[in-house]
N, C-alpha and C positions, 0 to 999 in steps of 0.2 A: 504494500500500500504506500501511496505517496506520503511525503513528510508534512508535518504541521510546522509552519513558520511562525514563530513568536517574535513580535517586534515591540520592545519596551526599553526605555532608557534606564530603568531601575534594575540593577542586577538581582535584587531579592525577588522581584516579580518574575524575571526570566527563570530564575532557579526554581521557584515554586511551580510555575506552569510546566517547566520541563519535567520536573519530578511527577507532577500530576498526570501528564499525558503518558510518560514512560511507564507508570504503574498500570495503565490501561492498554499497554502494548502498542502505543503509537510512537513512531519515530519523530523526533523533534529537532528543529534547527532554530536556535535562539540568537537574535542579533539586537544590538542597541540602537542602531541608527537607520534612517530612511534609506541612505545610500547602500548600506549593507543589505537591507531588505530587497531593494530593487535588483541588486546583483544576484541575490538568491533566487528571485523569481525568474531571472533571465537564464540562470545556469543550472539550478537544481530542480529535482522532481518534487514540486510543491503542490500539495492537494488542497490545502486551506491555509489562510492567513489569519492569525489572531493578533491584532495590532492595537497598541495604545493610541489614543487620540492626541496626547500631549507628549512629545518626544524630547522635551528639554525641561530641566528643573524649574525654570522661570515661566514656563508656558502653561496657560490655563484656557486659552481661547479655542484650542482644537484646530487651529489653522494648519499647523504642520502635519497633523494627522489627516486632515481633509486632503491636503496636497499629496501625501503619500498614497492615500486610497485611490485618488483619481489617476495617479501615475501607474499604480498596479492595474487598474482597470484598462488603462491604455495599452499595457503590455499584454494582458490576458483578460479579456472581458468576461470569460467564463469562470475565472478563478474565484471561489467564494471567500469573502472577507468578513470576519467577525470583529466588530469594533468594541473597545473597552475603554472606559474612563470614569473618573469620579467627578469631573468638572464640566464637561461640555453639555450644553443645553439640550433639552428634549427636541426642540425645533431642528437643531443641527442633525440629530439622530434621524429624525423623520425624513429630512431632505436627502441624507445619504442612503437610507433604505430605498427611497424612490429612485436613486441613481444606481441601485443594484447591490447595496450591502446585504449580506446574508443574514446578519443578526446584530443586535446591539445590547451589550451587557454592561452594567455598572460595577464599579469596584466598591467594596469587596465582592467578588463573584461567588456564585453558587457552583461548587465543584461538580456536582452531579449534572446540573443543567448544562454547564459548559462542555463537559465531556460528551454528553449525549448529542448536543448540537454539532460538535466537531466530528463525531463519529458518523452522524447522518450526512453531514456535508461531504465527508470523504467518500462515503458510499455513493452518494449522488454524483460526485465528480467522476468516480470510476465508471459508473454506469453511463454517464454522459459521454465519456471518452470512448467507451465501447460502442455506444450508439453512433458516435461520429465516425468511428472506424468502419462500422458496418455500412453506414450511409456512403462513405467514401468508396468502399468496395462496390456497393450497388451502383454508384454513379459511374465507376470505371466499367462495370459490366454493361451498363446501358450505352455508354459511349462506344465500347467495343462492338456491340451489336449494331449500332447505327452506322459504324464504319464498314462493317462487313456485309450488311444487308440493306436493301431498300425498304425503308419504313414509311414511305408515302406521306411524310409530314406529320406522323403521329407524335404527339407530345404527352409524356407521362413521367412520373417519378416513382410511383408505388411499386412495391415488390410484386403484388398480385397481378398488376397489368404487365409487368416485365415477364412473369411466368407465362402469361397468355401469348405475348408477342414472341417469346423464345420458342414456344411450341409451334406457333404459326410458321415461322421461318424454317424450323426444322422439318416440318411435314411438307413444306412447299415443294421441295425437290422430288418427293414421291408423287407419282401421277395417280393418286387415289382420291375418291370423294372425301370431302371434309364437311362436317356439320358444325356450324358456329352457333352457339347458344348464348343467351343473355337477354337482359331486359331491353325494351325499346329505348333507343337513343343512347345506348351504352358504347356503341362503336363497332357493331358486328360487320357493317359494310366496309369499314376501314380495314378490319382484319382480313376480309375477303380480298381487298385490293393488295394487301401485303403478301398474301399467299400467291396471288397471280404474278405480282411483280418479281417474286423470287423463285418462280418456277421455270422449267424449260419452255413453257408456253408464253413467256412474257412478251415475246415479239408479235403475238397474235391477239385477237380481240378479247376483251373482257366485256361480256354482255350481261347486263343486270335486268332482272324482271321480278316484279312483285307478284308472285303467284297468287297470293291471297286476294288481290284486287282484280283478278281476271274473271270476267263473267263466264259462267258455265258454257254458254253457247259460243263464246269466242275463244275458249281455252285452246282447242286443237289448232285453230288458225294462228294464234299468237305463238304457240310453242313450235308447231311443225310447219306452218305456212299454208297457203291456199292457192290453188290454181285460179287463173282468170275465169270468171263465170261460175265459180263454185258457190257463190251466193248471189242473190238477186241484186243487180246493180254493180257487182264487182267486175271490173274490166281489166284489172292489172294483176299480175302475179304478186302475191304477198309472201315475202320471205319470212320464215319462222325464226324464232330465237336460237334454236339448235343449229340451223344452217348459218345464221349470222355469226355464231360463236365457233364455227368449224376451225379446228386447230388450236383454239384458245380455251377460255374458261367461261362457263355459264354460271352466274350467281343467281340462285333461286331464293329470293327473300320471302319471309313469312310463309315458309313451307308448311307450317302447322295449320294454316287456314285453307289449304287446298282441299277441294271437295273430294269425296270418296271416289267418284268417277274420274276426276282428274288424277288422283293418286294412281289408279289402275293404268291409265294411259302413260303416265310418267314412268311407272315401273317397267312397262314393256320396253321403252326405248333405253332405259338404263341397263336392262338385262341383255338386250340383243344389240344395242347400238343402231337399231334400224327404226325407220318411221316412214310414213307416207304423208304428203301434203293433202289437205282437204280437197277433194275433187280429183284426186289422182290415185292410180293403182300402182304407180312406180315406187318401189322400195328404195329408200336412200339411206346412206350411212352417216352417222353423226360422230365425229371425232372431237369430243369435248371433255373437259374435266369439269365435274359438277361440284360447286361449293354452295351449300344451302345454309340458310339461317332461320332461326325461329326464337320467339320468346315464349313459346308454349312448351309445357312439360310433355314431350312426346311419349314418354313411357306411360304417363297417366292417361294420355289420349289413346294409346294402344289398349290399355286395360278397359277404357270406356267404350272401345269399339269404334272410335272416330278416326283412327289412323292405322294404316296397314303396317303390321310388324315386319313383313318382308321388305317393304319400301324403306322402313326405318334402318334396317341393317344394310341396305344398299347405299343409303346416304351417309351413314355414320360409321365409316371405316376408322376415321379419326374425329374426335370431338374437341373443339377448342371453346372453352367457356370464357366469355368476356365479363369480368366482374362489374357490377353496377357502381356508380360513382360513390354511393354511400359506403362501399367497402374499400375505397381508395381515396380517403380524405386528403392524402398528400398531393393528389393531382388537382384539387379544386383551385387553389390559388394560382399555380402555373398556368392552368387552362384559362382562368378568368383574365389574367394579365395578357395572355396571348390573344384572347378575343377582344380585349380593349384595343390593342394595337391593330388587330385585323379590321375591326369595324369602326375605327376612329373617324373614317371619312363620312360616316353617317351624321356627324355633328353638323350643325348649320354653317359654322365658319370653319372650313377645312384648313385654313392657314394656322389655326391654333394647334399647339401640341395636345395630344390626347390627355384627358384627366387621369389622375391616379386613384386607386382604391383607398378610401378613407378607412380609419380604424374600425368604425362601426360597420362599414360595408364588409370588411374582412371578417369580423365577428359573425355577421349574418350569413356570409357565405359558408363559413366553417360549421355553423350550427344547423344550417338547412338540411333537410332530409333528401333532397334531390330525387323525387320520384320519377322525374322526366330525364334524369341522367345528364349526359354531356349536352344533349340537344336543349334541354331546359336551361342549363347554365349559359349557353350561347345566347339564347333568347333573352334571358334576364340582363345580360351585358349589353345587348343591342338596345334594349329598352332604356337602360340606365344612360347610355350615351346620348340618346335622343332627348331625355328629359332633364339631364343633369344641368344645373345652372351655375356650377362653380368649378374650381379646378380639382375638386375631390369628389368622387362618387360616394354618396351616402347610402345607408341601408334603405332609406325610403325610396331612392331612385331604382333600387333593384325590385321593389314591390314583391318581395317573397311572401308567400301565403302564411307561413308559420313564424311566430315571433322568435327572434334569435335567443330570447331568454328562456325558452322552453326546451327541456331536454328532448332529444329525438325519440319518437315512439319505438317501442320494442318490436323487433322482427321475429319471425318464426325460427330463424336459424342464424347463428353467429358466423361470421366469415372465418375462413381458415387462418390460424395463427401459427402455422408450422414453420415459417421462415424465422431465422435468428433475429432479425430486426424487430419483428412483432413480439417475439418472446421477451426480448430485452425491454421493450417499451411496456409490455404487460407487467413485468416484474417491478419496474420503476413506479408505475401508477399504483399497483397493489400495495407496495411498501409505503408509499406516501399516504395512501388512505388509512393504513394501519396506524401510522404515526399521527394522523389527523383525527383518529378515533371515528372515522366514517364521515367526518364533516367535509363535504365536497369543496366548499368554498376555501377552506383552509388548505386542503391538498392542492387545489388549483393554484393558490398563491405560492405555495412551496415550489411547484413545478413551473411557475412562470406562465401559466395558461389562464384564460378566462374560464369561468365556471361552465359556460355552455360548450366551450371547446373541449373541456375535460369530459363532459357528458358524452360528447360525440366519440371521443377516443375510447371511453369505457364501453360504449355500445359496439363499436367496431371490433374491439378485442374480446367481446363476450364477458366483460367484467360486471357481475351483478353485485350491487351494494347491499350489504347486510347491516342490520342494526348494530351489531357488534362484530366488526371485521376480525377475521382470524389472524393471529400473529404468526 
């Protein structure tokens, strides 16, 4: 574990604190001056600083301690600092806590409280460093994937989305059907584009069709084409989607809404690769790779008799699940800022630089449940750009339906937390809740989050708050 840096001009205080921390198994480095403290922060493995606010015998104003605190923050903004003094005013303490001080204790100090505070801060520091290491590794993995594969402009930071994208580019090389599942607006079509762009068929067409929106009487003509004269008033050959996608990829969206009759017709061409245009008896071959997508639970639809099991297995050689936005909260702000830049031209005066997201807007974005996923987020940003009257987008400009102060509603199932980053984040939050005796506001303050943001992370990680959290 990292060292505790004690900064006090009085040798007796340095000796007492060194002995106290040493008795509790903590390694200590004690120095008498601000200069020595700054050198220790630069060169030693310091996990927490315990510093006096008055570093000279004649000083009682706390000015030298304030100066040291701010210089330490300049060197390492994440390094926790505990302030100690018998002289400095409460107002000064409050101001420094607002600037980022971890704690404020008066002299004479309470041994038990001081040791507990330092131990907790060291633990949080270690977890924070591990999280930063994991985030750095995840960022390098994302960058490596983007350099090696064509991601079609997809923007994400979350581990869950990275897993989906990694699987998509991995299966792209194999010429097999892929089923993309996920909620509406989550990005299923973008995953289909990525699969096509990284496949051997990338130089050929990617044809998209919403099968659920096709009228029953036009289904065959849309998919397989129709000869001139096949319908009353039709005078031209109609090329079907299978022919249009020949050599490339056919993306069948909303496949779960396809009628039973349509499923049977689709199954035939997938089994044999053969079809006939409406009004023709000539058999044609379709050389296409099929990528389909649905927000429907096809296994439940099979059990209910509304979807053919044999068609399901034809479509689902590989399944790629696109997580909803509520399971990848890390992606909300990067996507929101991207959409601000993308749609800034929608503002009345295009010569102005785009506005920024205000603090209340960020809190609202993080707290919102996003039932409409990425599509809803983009729409909210477009609206905000049109109605915003200042340089900062506010929560009211987003017009989100649920108050940011409300915790998100519980869902039927918690997202997967098997990746190391989620596990570390879960441990951090659970330990903070234990220390806060289940008081969410107190835990949020310790973690540097808003209460609503902590609720969102608890929900994403499947943390259920008990009246008496287990230690």
